[in-house]
N, C-alpha and C positions, 0 to 999 in steps of 0.2 A: 205972665201967669196964664195958664190955659183956662178955657171956658168951664172946666169941671172943677175949678178950685173950691167953689162953694160946697159942692158935694164932698170934696176931699176933706175939708175941715170937719164936716159932720162925721165922715168915716174915721177920722183920727180920734174924735171924742168917743165913738163907739168902741174903737180898739182899746182905748184907755180904760173903759169900764170893764172890759173882758179881762185885761191884765190885772194882776194883783195890785192892791193900793200902793204897795211900795214902789211900783214901777212908774207912778205918776210923777216922780221926781225927774223923769226924762222928758217932761213936757217941753222944755226949751229945745231939746234935740229934735223933737217931732215938729216943732214950729219951723225948723230949718228945711223941712221937706215939703212945705206947702207948694213949692213950684213944680213938684213931680206930677206925673200923670199916671192914671191907673193902667194896669196891665191890659194889653190888647186882648180882644176876644180871639179864640182859636182861628187860625187862618182858614179862609174859604176862597177857593179859586174862583167861584162864581161871583163873589163879592168883589174880588180883586179885578175881575174882568168888566163887570157891568156897573159897578158903583164907584170905581176908582176916581173918575173925573169929578164926581160929586164930593167925595171925601177930600180931595186935594183942594177944591175951591173953598172948603169950610175950615181949613187948617192954616193958621198963621205959620209960615215957613220959619220965622225967627223965634217962635215960642219953644219952650223947653220940651224935649221929647224923651227925657230920661224917665224910665218907669220905676214905680215903687218896688221895693224888695225887702227881704229880711235885713239887709244891711243898713236900713234906715233906723232900726232899733238897736241901740248900742249893745244891749245885753244879748240879743239874738245874733248880732253880727259876729260875735266871738265864737258862737257855736258853728257858724257856717264859713268861717274864714278859710281861704285856700291853704293847703299844706305848703310848707316851706320849699318843697321840691318842685312845686308847680312852675313851669317854665315861663309863664306870663305874669308872675306875681309882681314883678317890678313895675308893671304898667297898670296894675289894678288900683283904682282910686274911687271908692264909693261916694266921695264928695264931689266928684266930677259931674258936670252938667253939659249937655249938648242940645242943639236945636234939631228940628225936623229936617231942615235944609242940610245940615251936616250929616245926619244919619242916612238920608236918602242918597246923598252923593257918595258916601262911604259904601253903602250896600251895592250901588251900581258898580263901583270900582271892584268890590269883591266878586261880583258876578262876572266881570270881564277877566279879572286876573286869576280867579280860583275856579269858579263854577264852569266857565266855558271850556277850560282845559280838562276838567274832570269829566265833562260830557263827552269830549273828544276821546278820552281814555276809555270811557264806557262803550263808545261806538267801536273802538278798536277791538274790545272784547267780543262784541257781537259779530263783527266782520269775520274774525277767525273762528268763532264758535259755530257759525251758520253756513260756512262755505261748502260743507260736505253735501248739503242739499243741492247746491248749484252744480257741484262736480258730478252728481248723479245724472244730470241731463246730458252728459258727454260720455256715456258708456263707461263710467267709472267702474261699475261692478264687473261687466264682462272683461274689461281690460286686465283686471286683477284676478279673474276666475273666481269671483265671489258670488254668493247667492244672496237673496234678500234676507235670509236668516243670518248670514254672516254680517250683513249690514245692521240688523237688529242687535246682534251681540256687540258689535262695535259701539253702537249708541249706548247700550247698557254698561259696557266697560267704562266709557267716558263719564257717564253720570255717576257710577259707583265711585270712581276715582275722585270725581268732583265733590261729592258729598263727604267722602272720607277726609278730604283735605280742608273742609270748612273750619272746624275747630282748631286744628294745628296751624292753619293760616292766621287765625285770630291771635293765637299765642305769639307767633312770630311777629305779626304786625304790631302788637302792643309792646313787644320788647325792642324791636328795631325802629319802630315808628312807621306809620303808613306812607310817609313821604319817601322812605327808602324801599319799603317792601313792594309797594304798588308798581313803580317803574321796573323793579327787578322781575316781578311776575310777568310784566308785559314783554320784556326783552326775552325771557326764557321761553314763553309760549310762542313768540314770533319765530324763534329759531326752530322750534319743533314743527310749526306750521309750514315753514319753508322747506324743511327736510322731507315733507310728504311728497315733494317733487320726485323723490327717489323710491317711492313705495314699490315693493316687488310682489306682495301677495298678502295672504291672510295674517301671517305672523307680524309683519311690519305694520299692517293696518291696525291690528289690535294694540300693538306696542305704542304707536303714536297717539291712538285714542286715549290710552291710559295716561300717558305723559301729559297730554293736553288737559285732561280732566283734573289731574292732580295739581298742576301748576295754576290753573285758572280758578280752582276752588277757593272760596273765601274772598275773591276780588271785590264782589259787590258790597258785602258788609264792611270790608276795609275802606272802600271809597266813601260809604255813608258815614263811617266813623270820622274820617278825615274832614268831611264837609261840616260835621257837627262842631268842629273847632272854630268855625267862622260864622255860623248862622244860629239864630235863635230858634226855639221850637216852633214858632209860628211862621218862620221864613223858610224852613227846610222842606215842608211838604210840597210846595209848588215846584221846588227844584227837583225833588224826587219824581213828581208826576212828569215833568219834562224829560227826566232821564228815561223813563219807560217809553215815552213817545219818541225819543231820539233813537231807541232801539228799532222801532219800525221804520224810521227814516233811514237808518243804517241798512236795513234789509233792502230798501228800494235802491240805495246807492250800490249795494252789493250786487243786485240783479243787473244793473247797468254795467258794472265792472265785469261781471261774468259774461254778459252779452258780447263785450268786446274781446276779452282775453280768451274765451273759449274758441274764438275764430283762429287762434294760433295753433290749432291742432295740425300737426305735420311739421311745424317749425323745429329744425334740428332732429326730426324724426320722433318728436315727443307728442303725447296726447295733450289736448287743450286743458284738461283738468289738472295736469301736472303744472302747467304754467300758471293756472289760477292759484294753486296753493303757494307757489313761489312768489308771485307778484303781490298777493295780499299779505303774505308773511313779511315781505320786505317793507310794505307800507306800514304795517303795525310796528315793525322793528324800529323804523325811523321815529314813530310817535313815542315808542317806549324809551328810546335813548333821550329824546327831547324832554320827556317827563321828569327825568332826573334833575333837570334844570328849571322846571316849571312848577314844582310843588314845594313851597316853603314849609318847614316843619310845623310852624304855628303862626298866629297873627303877629308875633313880635320877632320872628326869625326869618324875615324875607331878605335881610342883608347878608351877603356872602361875597366871596372873592370875585365871582363873575357878575355880581349885582351889588356893587359897593354902596349905592344909595338906597337900595331896597325899594319896595313898592309903596310903603306906607310911611307917613310922617309920624313923629312921636305923638302928636295930638290924635291922629287916627288910630294908632295902636292903643292909646288909653281908652278911646271910645269903644273899640272892638272888644277888648278884654273886659271892660267894666260892664258893657251891656250884655255880653254872653254870660257872665257870672251873676248879674242881677236877674237874668232870665232863668238860669239854672245853676244854683250854687254848687251842685254836686260835680260840675265839670272841673272844679278845682281840687277834687279829691285824688286825682291821679295825674302824673305828668305824662308827656307823650312818648316817653321811652320806658314806661313802667309796665312790666308784664302782668297778666292776669294770674291770680293765685288759683291753685287747684280747688281750694275751698269755695271761692267765688264761682268757679266753673261748675262745681258739683251742686251748689245751691240753685243755680239757674236751671240745671238739668232736672232737678227734683221739683221744680215749680209746677205742680200738677194742674194748676188753674190755667196754664197755657197749653196743656195737652190737647184740648178740643181744637184749638187753632192749628196745632201741628197735624192733627188728623185731617182737618180741612185742607191744609197745604199738601198733604199726600194725595187726596182724592179729587180735588176740584179740577185739576189740570188733565186728568187722564182722558176724558171724553174727546177733547179737541186735539190731543197730541198726535195720535197715529195719522189722522187725515192730513195734518200739517206736515208731518215728516215725509209722508208718501206722496204729497201733492205733485212734485216734479216728476217722480217716477211714474205715477199713474197717468199724468198728462202725456208723457213720452210714450207709454204703452198704448194710449188711445190714438196715436198718430201725429201728435204735434211735434214740430222740429225742435232741436236743441235751443235755438235762439228764441223761437216763439214761446216755448215753455218758460224760459227765464223772464220774459216780459209779462206773461200771464200771471205770474205770482204777485205782480205789483198792485192790481186793483184791490185784492183782499187786504194787502198791507196798508194801503191808504185808508180803506174803510175801517180797519182796526184802529188806526190813530183817532179817527172821528168818534167811534163808539167808545173807546177808552176815555177820551176827553169828556164825552157826554155822561158816562156812568159815574165818573169822578164828581162832576157837578151835581148829579142827582143825589149821590151819597151825602154831599155836604148840605144841600138844600133840605133834605129830609132828616139829616143827622141820624142816619140809619146805616148799619154796616151789614148785618146778617142777610136780610132779604135783598138788599141791593147787590151784594157780592154774589148771591145765588143766581142773579140774572145771566151770568156767563153760561151756566149749565142750562138755564131755561132757553136761552137763545140757540144753543147747540142741539138740543134734543130733537126738534122737528126736522132739522136738516139730516141728522143721523138716521131717523126713520125713513126719510126720503131716499137717502143713499142705499139703505137696506132694501128698499122696494124696487130699485132699478133693475132692468133686465140684464141678462148676461153680457150683451154687447150694446151698451147704451150709446146714445148720440154723444159725441165728444163735447159738444157745446153745452148740452144739458148737464153733463157731469161737471164740467168746468163751472157752470153757474151755481150748482148746488154746493160744490166744494168751496168755491169762493165765498158764498153766502155763509157757510158754516164758519170759515176762518175769519170772517169779519166780526166775530163775536166781541163783545165789550170785555176786554181783559181786566179782571178785577184783582189781579195780584198786587198792584200798588195799594189798593184799599186794605187788603188783608195784611200786608207788611206793616202799614201804619196802625192797624188794629192790634197786631201782635205787640208792637212797640208801646202803644197806649196801655195795654193790659199788663205789660211787664212792670210798669211803674218806676222802678229804680233804674237810674241812668247807667249805673255801673254794670248792671246785668243785661241791658238792652242789646249790647253788641253780641253777647253769647246767645241770647234768645233769638236775635235775628239770624244768627248762624244756624241754630237748631231748626228754626222754621224753614230756612232755605235748604237745609239738608233733606227735610221731608219733601219739599218741592222738587228737588233733584231726584229723589227716589221715585217721584211720579214718572219721570222719563224712563227709569229702569223698568218699571212695571209696564208702561205703555209700549215700550219698544218690543215687547213679546206678544202683543195682541194681534197684529197683522203678521200672519205666518205664510211661508211659501206655499204650503199645501192648501191655503185658502185663497190664493191669488186667482184672477186679478181683481175680483169684486169684493173680496174679504167680507163675505156675508156673515160668517161666524164671528169675525172680529167686530163687525159693526153691531151685531146683536149684543155682544159683551159690553160694548161701549154704551148702548142704549140702557142696559140694565144698571150699569154703574152711574150713568147720568141721572136716571130716575131715582136711584137710591140717594144720591146727593141732594136732589131737589125735595124729595118727600120726607126723608129721614134726617140726613146729616146736618143740614143747615138749620132746620127748625129745632133739632135737639141741642145744637150749640147755643142758640138763642135762649132756649129754656134753661140750660145749665147756668148761664151767666145771670139770668133773671133770678134764679133760685139762690145763687151765691150772694147777690145783692140784698135779697130779702133777709138772708141769714145775718148779714152784717148790720142791716137796719134794726133788726130785733135786738141785737146785743148793744148797739150804739145808743139806741133810743131809750133803753132801760137805765143807762148811766146818767147820773146827775151832771150838771154843768161843771161842778168841781171835779167829779171823777173823770169827765172827758178832758178837762184841762190837765189833770194829773197824768193821764195816759199820754197826752201829746208831749208833755214835758219829760217823761221818763222812759217811754217805750224804746225798745231796741228793734222793733219791727221796722222793716223798710219796704218800699215799693208796694206791691199788691198784697203784702202780708198785713199792712196796717188796717185797723178797724175802720178808719175814715176813708179808705179807698173803695171806689165803686167801679165795677167792670163795665167797659163799653160793649154794646152789642147792637 
């Protein structure tokens, strides 16, 4: 029995007084749950890092780790029971108990079997998505008779195709299952990436950009959906934070690959950038093919013809399924081959309380995007060699990992989202002003220092993704809301790709002035207005809820058809 059992008994009696007097007959059932522990506090990366050893030393590894849930109340359990089509129903046992030792061992196993390969798949996406910047250091544009405006349009076409594919990709993923759709996406985009070896000019450049964007669209929400099958809501955030950090690590690896492969210029009479597309496409193709065999459809479906013993024992499957449903009963509402309905899709689109976050997703990334996209091209124009330029992109990438890590911890420690997320634009603003003030022919190292400082900004996208998920409320709509948010983020690149224009080269003073104005608007108007909106919405809910008597509140909770952030007892995070 855990050290909090005394408090648990008190909580049970308090619960019984809130329930109707008829429910007191279930007292014997409640007594069976005295060995359960209370739900964990929301996950905090800072606590995990700096307090983990203290927590471990105070927990008996052999004590019960099973958390309380609605399934401990026989009457409530029937309302939240998984549907018959749920693929893991045969392993769901609300009476099952497990220890901290068992749970930690299982989570470590999931990390190695599921999370590690998912992170590798995400790295494959970033490797193929970002290699155009490295190709630019090897005379990519002159070789194809392209201008910087053509380069901008190529990026815009990629992002437009990417965002247009977001929702269709979600529909396909839910129908086929992410375990099938994710590796299929990887194989398809890897083939297109490799085919860029044979680019001939403007038309083929635009065509491959469109194909890559359309195939890669929706990949990130698909991957997050897949991971949610295995992790609780308090375990998933740290995995997502590591995802975005792995993106920067992948950029570093990509720079070293480019440093070596671009030296192949002249082999078989071909340019180095052609070999870069071919080599990186083949690398991600091999990862994509392997992914077909590395992604089990669900916690209870790891056994297959090429893995007859599976990854998990029956006991581990019972623990996985039961703890996931205890943490979030709505995960049993859909099976992993069930498509989203148009009604559910339309409901998510019409959720106007998330529109402020969609606008943030559209605007926050614009100020830092053009300097990042044009970094390699600008460094080459200032006289740095192809190979030096690829190495000079590494410092800002490393710094970006550090600042992203730091801003995530700050957000958790302060339990604040709006003003912490605003720090990305606050960081960028002074560097944009400095770039705007540079002379026509600046010292190449001064430009490198300022550009690298700007691109070291704390990337707050992971904070805002979690913010959007939190304010969506209903799990069934979170996948769609995440896709909608990501569509607006991709639209950022469509807009930002048209800010640095050829007639403004090489210092892009007009473009930098535009970025300064947008950045200032985000800091002074957009973020404060978003916080004010959610504070106002919460006050509205408080007024209505607090006017209701306890009986009315209880009646509402028992009979309401409102879900997620439509419920009167829901409060928005800000």
